C-alpha positions as CSV (number, residue, x, y, z in Angstrom):
1,M,-175.8,160.5,16.2
2,T,-174.7,159.9,19.7
3,N,-176.1,161.4,23.0
4,G,-172.7,162.7,24.2
5,T,-172.0,160.0,26.5
6,A,-171.0,157.1,24.5
7,T,-168.0,158.9,23.7
8,R,-166.6,159.8,27.2
9,P,-166.0,156.4,29.2
10,M,-167.7,155.7,32.2
11,D,-164.8,154.9,34.3
12,G,-163.0,157.8,34.3
13,G,-159.6,155.5,33.7
14,A,-156.6,157.3,34.4
15,A,-158.0,160.1,36.5
16,V,-160.0,157.4,38.7
17,L,-156.6,155.3,39.4
18,A,-154.9,158.8,40.3
19,A,-157.6,159.3,42.6
20,R,-157.6,156.0,44.2
21,V,-153.9,156.1,44.4
22,L,-153.9,159.6,46.0
23,M,-156.7,158.4,48.5
24,A,-154.6,155.2,49.4
25,A,-151.0,156.8,50.1
26,I,-152.0,158.3,53.2
27,F,-153.0,154.9,54.3
28,L,-150.2,153.2,53.1
29,I,-147.9,155.5,54.9
30,A,-149.9,155.7,58.0
31,G,-150.3,152.1,58.0
32,V,-146.0,151.1,57.3
33,R,-145.3,154.1,60.2
34,K,-147.6,152.8,63.0
35,L,-145.9,149.2,62.2
36,M,-142.1,150.8,62.5
37,T,-143.4,152.9,65.7
38,Y,-145.2,149.9,67.1
39,G,-144.6,150.5,70.7
40,A,-145.4,154.1,70.7
41,T,-148.3,153.8,68.8
42,L,-149.8,150.9,71.1
43,G,-149.0,153.8,74.2
44,Y,-150.8,156.4,72.0
45,F,-154.3,154.4,71.4
46,A,-154.2,153.6,75.2
47,K,-153.9,157.7,75.9
48,L,-156.9,158.2,73.4
49,G,-159.0,155.3,75.6
50,I,-159.2,153.1,72.5
51,P,-160.5,149.7,74.3
52,L,-158.3,147.0,74.0
53,P,-155.3,148.5,71.7
54,D,-153.3,145.3,71.6
55,V,-156.3,144.0,69.2
56,V,-157.4,147.3,67.6
57,L,-153.9,148.1,66.8
58,P,-152.8,145.4,64.4
59,L,-156.5,145.5,62.6
60,T,-155.8,149.2,61.9
61,I,-152.6,148.4,60.7
62,A,-154.0,145.7,58.5
63,L,-156.7,147.8,57.3
64,E,-154.8,150.7,56.4
65,I,-152.0,148.7,54.5
66,G,-154.1,146.2,53.2
67,G,-156.8,148.7,52.3
68,G,-154.5,150.8,50.4
69,L,-152.8,148.2,48.7
70,L,-156.6,146.9,47.5
71,L,-157.7,150.5,46.4
72,V,-154.7,151.2,44.2
73,A,-155.5,147.6,42.7
74,G,-159.3,148.5,42.2
75,W,-160.4,145.3,44.0
76,R,-163.8,145.7,44.9
77,V,-163.3,149.7,45.2
78,K,-167.2,150.2,46.5
79,W,-166.4,147.7,49.9
80,V,-162.8,149.0,50.2
81,A,-163.8,152.7,50.0
82,G,-166.7,152.2,52.3
83,A,-164.5,150.3,54.9
84,L,-162.1,153.0,54.6
85,A,-164.7,155.9,54.6
86,L,-166.1,154.3,57.9
87,F,-162.8,153.8,59.5
88,T,-161.9,157.4,58.5
89,L,-164.8,158.8,60.2
90,A,-164.4,157.0,63.3
91,T,-160.8,158.2,63.2
92,A,-161.9,161.8,63.1
93,F,-164.0,161.4,66.1
94,A,-161.7,158.8,68.3
95,A,-158.5,160.4,67.3
96,H,-159.1,164.1,66.3
97,A,-161.2,165.6,69.2
98,F,-161.3,169.2,68.2
99,W,-163.8,170.0,70.9
100,A,-162.2,168.6,73.6
101,A,-158.9,169.9,72.6
102,D,-156.8,172.5,74.4
103,A,-156.1,175.9,72.7
104,A,-152.8,174.9,71.7
105,Q,-154.0,171.7,69.7
106,F,-157.4,173.2,68.8
107,N,-156.7,174.4,65.0
108,A,-154.5,171.1,64.3
109,Q,-156.9,168.8,65.5
110,L,-159.8,170.7,63.9
111,N,-157.7,170.4,60.4
112,N,-157.1,166.7,60.9
113,F,-160.8,166.3,61.5
114,L,-161.9,168.0,58.8
115,K,-159.6,166.3,56.7
116,N,-160.8,163.0,57.6
117,V,-164.5,164.2,57.0
118,A,-163.6,165.3,53.6
119,M,-161.7,161.7,52.8
120,A,-165.0,160.1,53.4
121,G,-166.6,162.1,51.0
122,G,-163.7,161.3,48.3
123,F,-164.2,157.6,49.2
124,L,-168.1,158.4,48.5
125,L,-167.4,159.7,45.0
126,L,-165.1,156.5,44.4
127,I,-168.0,154.5,45.6
128,V,-170.5,156.2,43.5
129,Q,-168.0,155.9,40.4
130,A,-167.7,152.4,40.9
131,R,-171.4,151.9,41.0
132,A,-172.0,153.9,37.6
133,R,-168.8,151.3,36.1
134,D,-170.5,148.5,37.5
135,T,-174.2,149.6,36.1
136,V,-172.4,150.3,32.6
137,R,-171.3,146.5,32.0
């Protein structure tokens, strides 16, 4: 007789891989787009008031592309998901300040802010899942 957990895989298999791929897609696309429009993105970072945009932009691109690829690969998911969660929350506050947006931009900025918060929640789930998987091994 089993307790019901022995027949269910702890790692979620294909569903967890799909979750990592779906979470990574936005970062991979955003990182590549920033790379392709480097000058315009640098100006946008400066407009947002991000300090040292010429330093922050290449680090952002590296985190988005590198973190996205590592997340898809499943390499050190707890650490990668944690870094991307923190980055996503920081981006919510730095780039999607709905509380300071004009009426025309309020809804778009609120939606983007909430999307980032929800993504951070998804990363927390990936962290919990990775910890559970490591505990079983």
